[in-house]
C-alpha positions in Angstrom: 315.9 182.2 284.9 315.7 179.7 282.0 317.6 176.5 282.7 319.4 175.4 279.5 320.3 172.0 281.0 316.6 171.3 281.9 315.6 172.2 278.3 318.3 169.7 277.0 317.0 167.1 279.4 313.4 167.6 278.2 314.2 166.7 274.6 312.5 163.7 273.2 314.8 160.7 272.9 314.4 160.0 269.2 315.9 157.0 267.5 316.7 157.6 263.8 315.3 154.6 262.1 316.5 155.1 258.5 319.7 154.3 256.6 322.4 156.9 256.1 321.5 157.5 252.5 317.9 158.3 253.4 319.0 160.6 256.2 321.3 162.5 253.9 318.4 163.1 251.5 315.7 164.2 253.8 317.5 165.9 256.7 319.4 169.0 255.7 321.7 170.8 258.2 319.0 173.5 258.9 316.4 170.8 259.5 318.8 168.8 261.7 319.4 172.0 263.8 315.6 172.3 264.4 315.3 168.7 265.2 318.1 168.7 267.8 316.4 171.6 269.6 313.6 169.3 270.6 315.1 165.8 270.2 318.1 163.9 271.5 319.1 161.7 268.6 319.8 158.0 269.2 321.1 155.5 266.8 323.8 157.8 265.4 327.5 157.3 265.0 329.8 160.0 263.6 326.7 162.2 263.0 325.0 159.6 260.7 322.5 156.8 261.4 323.8 153.3 261.9 320.5 151.5 261.1 320.8 149.4 258.0 318.4 146.5 257.2 317.3 145.7 260.7 317.1 147.1 264.3 319.9 144.8 265.5 322.5 147.6 265.5 320.4 149.9 267.6 318.7 147.3 269.9 320.2 148.7 273.1 319.0 152.2 272.1 315.5 151.1 271.4 315.0 150.7 275.2 315.3 154.5 275.6 313.5 155.7 272.5 310.4 157.8 272.9 310.1 158.5 269.2 311.1 156.6 266.1 312.0 158.9 263.2 311.6 156.7 260.2 312.2 157.0 256.4 312.8 155.0 253.3 314.5 151.8 254.2 313.1 151.5 257.8 312.8 147.8 258.8 309.4 146.5 259.8 308.2 147.7 263.2 306.8 144.5 264.7 305.8 143.3 268.1 309.4 142.2 269.0 310.7 145.7 268.1 308.1 147.2 270.4 308.9 144.8 273.2 312.4 146.2 273.1 311.1 149.8 273.1 308.9 150.1 276.2 309.1 153.9 276.3 308.0 154.4 272.7 305.3 157.0 272.2 305.3 157.8 268.5 306.4 156.8 265.0 307.1 159.8 262.8 307.7 158.9 259.1 309.7 161.2 256.9 308.1 159.8 253.7 304.7 158.7 252.4 303.1 155.3 253.0 303.6 153.6 256.4 301.8 150.5 255.4 304.9 148.7 254.2 306.7 148.7 257.6 304.3 149.6 260.4 302.6 146.5 261.8 299.0 147.0 263.1 300.3 146.1 266.5 301.8 149.6 266.7 298.3 151.0 266.8 297.1 148.3 269.2 299.7 149.5 271.7 298.5 153.1 271.6 301.6 154.5 269.8 300.7 157.5 267.6 301.8 157.4 264.0 302.4 160.2 261.5 303.5 160.4 257.9 304.8 163.0 255.5 302.4 161.9 252.8 300.9 165.4 252.7 304.3 166.8 251.8 304.9 164.1 249.2 301.5 164.9 247.7 302.6 168.4 246.6 304.9 167.4 243.8 302.6 164.6 242.6 299.7 167.2 242.3 302.0 169.6 240.4 303.1 166.8 238.1 299.5 165.7 237.5 298.4 169.3 236.8 301.2 169.8 234.3 300.3 166.5 232.6 296.7 167.6 232.4 297.6 170.9 230.7 300.0 169.2 228.3 297.6 166.5 227.5 294.9 169.1 226.6 297.4 170.5 224.1 298.2 166.9 222.9 301.8 167.8 223.4 302.8 164.2 223.9 301.5 163.1 220.5 303.1 166.0 218.8 306.5 165.5 220.3 307.5 162.5 218.0 305.7 164.1 215.0 307.7 167.3 215.3 310.9 165.4 215.9 310.6 162.9 213.0 308.1 163.9 210.4 306.8 167.2 209.1 307.5 170.1 211.5 305.6 172.7 209.5 302.1 171.7 210.7 300.3 169.9 213.5 299.8 166.2 213.4 296.9 165.5 211.0 293.9 163.7 212.5 294.9 164.5 216.1 292.1 165.3 218.5 291.1 168.9 218.9 293.8 170.8 220.8 293.2 173.1 223.7 292.1 173.3 227.4 289.3 175.9 227.3 286.1 174.2 228.3 287.7 170.8 228.6 286.1 168.3 231.0 288.6 166.9 233.5 287.7 163.8 235.5 289.4 163.2 238.9 289.1 159.7 240.2 289.8 159.8 243.9 289.7 162.8 246.4 292.8 161.6 248.2 295.3 164.1 249.6 296.7 164.3 246.1 293.3 164.3 244.4 292.2 167.3 246.6 295.3 169.2 245.7 294.7 168.6 242.0 291.1 169.7 242.4 292.3 172.9 244.1 294.8 173.6 241.3 292.2 172.9 238.5 290.2 175.9 239.8 292.8 178.1 238.1 291.9 176.7 234.7 288.9 177.4 232.5 287.8 173.7 232.6 284.8 171.7 233.9 285.7 169.3 236.6 284.1 166.0 237.6 285.1 163.9 240.6 284.3 160.4 241.8 285.1 159.2 245.3 282.8 157.1 247.6 284.1 159.1 250.6 283.3 162.5 249.1 279.8 164.1 249.2 278.3 166.2 246.5 278.5 169.2 248.8 282.2 168.6 249.4 282.8 168.2 245.7 281.1 171.5 245.0 283.3 173.2 247.5 286.3 172.2 245.3 284.5 173.6 242.2 283.7 170.1 240.9 280.6 168.0 240.3 280.4 164.6 241.9 279.4 161.7 239.7 279.7 157.9 239.5 282.6 156.2 237.8 281.0 155.4 234.5 279.8 158.9 234.1 283.2 160.2 234.9 284.9 158.2 232.2 282.2 158.7 229.6 282.0 162.5 230.0 285.7 163.4 230.5 288.2 164.5 227.9 291.0 163.8 230.4 290.8 161.5 233.5 293.5 161.7 236.2 293.8 158.9 238.7 294.3 159.6 242.4 292.9 156.5 244.2 294.9 154.3 246.6 295.7 150.7 245.5 293.7 148.5 247.8 292.4 145.0 247.2 289.0 146.5 246.2 290.6 149.1 243.9 292.9 146.7 242.0 291.7 146.8 238.4 289.2 149.5 239.2 289.8 151.1 235.8 288.3 148.2 233.9 288.0 147.4 230.2 284.4 148.7 230.4 285.4 152.1 231.8 288.2 152.5 229.3 285.8 151.6 226.5 283.4 154.3 227.8 286.1 157.1 227.3 285.4 159.3 224.3 287.7 158.8 221.3 290.8 160.9 221.7 290.5 161.1 225.5 293.5 160.9 227.7 294.1 158.8 230.8 296.7 160.1 233.3 298.0 157.8 236.1 300.3 159.1 238.8 298.8 156.8 241.5 299.5 153.1 241.1 299.6 150.9 238.0 297.5 148.2 239.5 294.4 150.5 239.4 294.1 149.8 235.7 293.3 146.7 233.7 296.7 146.7 231.9 295.7 144.5 229.0 292.6 146.6 228.2 294.7 149.8 228.4 297.2 148.3 225.9 294.3 147.4 223.5 292.8 150.9 223.6 296.1 152.7 223.2 297.4 150.3 220.5 294.2 151.0 218.6 295.0 154.8 218.9 291.6 155.4 220.3 292.8 157.0 223.6 296.1 158.5 224.8 297.8 157.8 228.1 300.3 159.5 230.4 301.7 157.0 232.8 304.1 157.7 235.6 303.3 154.3 237.1 302.6 150.9 235.6 301.9 147.3 236.4 304.4 145.7 236.4 306.9 148.4 237.3 309.1 148.9 235.4 307.4 147.8 232.3 309.0 145.0 230.3 311.2 146.2 227.5 308.8 144.7 224.9 305.7 146.5 226.3 303.8 148.2 223.5 303.2 151.1 225.9 306.8 152.0 225.6 306.7 152.3 221.8 303.3 153.9 221.1 303.3 157.6 220.0 300.1 158.2 222.0 301.5 157.0 225.3 304.0 159.0 227.4 305.7 157.0 230.1 307.9 158.3 232.9 309.7 156.2 235.6 307.6 156.9 238.7 309.1 160.4 239.3 306.0 162.4 240.2 306.6 162.0 243.9 309.2 163.9 245.9 312.6 163.7 244.3 315.8 165.8 244.4 315.3 169.0 246.4 311.6 168.2 246.9 312.5 165.5 249.5 313.5 168.3 251.8 309.8 168.9 252.5 309.6 165.3 253.9 312.2 166.0 256.5 310.7 169.4 257.4 307.3 167.8 257.8 308.6 165.1 260.1 310.5 167.6 262.3 307.3 169.8 262.6 305.5 166.7 263.9 308.3 166.0 266.5 308.1 169.7 267.5 304.4 169.3 268.1 305.0 166.2 270.2 307.6 168.1 272.3 305.1 170.9 272.8 302.4 168.5 274.0 300.3 169.0 270.8 298.5 166.4 268.7 300.1 165.3 265.5 299.0 167.4 262.5 299.2 164.4 260.2 298.4 161.5 262.5 297.2 158.2 261.1 294.6 156.0 262.8 294.2 152.3 262.6 291.0 152.7 260.7 292.8 154.8 258.0 294.8 151.8 256.9 292.0 150.3 255.0 291.6 153.3 252.7 295.0 155.0 252.4 297.8 154.3 250.0 
């Protein structure tokens, strides 16, 4: 006969390492029900997490934790935190990047780490695809024209409108970049991709042609950025690459603002030579006097491509699936290795 008490005792002791506001966003009642079938929740008071700003309030419960369930607002997980958590086996992050709070010592001590970056990639890829389609129609240029000038005809002198046969360049075959490549297969477009970790054969499997960066920028009507911001990629989209873009081309950035030479982008857009769709910027937010906020050929949104609103439910679901795998003795589906830190966002 099954022993319910034994099943309860076998649950992973999981410290909820996120503030109450984050918990309320990412862990819905159905997700919590699933979680509590495989995890005994620590660090909770009156059904909500008590962690806020540091691990001080949950220091005694760290000693029993086998799993840290983290989210936005998790304090840094450093050596002293690990010293207080001798039973810790895993860090499962219900959000994207882990680089802002997971110290490399976590990997050195053999603790496995997972993130919900794959779940967060979905809305970003959807946003990027929508931006690509609208950019092909030059919808952003026409918005102000239609609102303020002559609504009876298209904007005179605008680039050719349409997506049929357009060449789309994808910089970076990251999680998001790969989702964008998959979605572009549904359009009648030619696709180029540039990524040092992607082979020509792998690119072809996505229906794309691998090329170097300069070729990508020179040959694409629309370029969408999906590279991580690393020391070696800061300013990767240089003045030279922007100058190589055809007149009337569109640059879309849903990755990180620091990838682009900001001054060069302002010059090209101010001249009206290229358009830009920017969900991210450098600095972020842009200063109120930035020309990018005023130009009719630049469409700026406040870093909203990633999971927001009901989309964040995916993050909690993804984290719980990982804890379910741990409880079943399986490997993490979205584990991160120490070597990955040098090339992921």
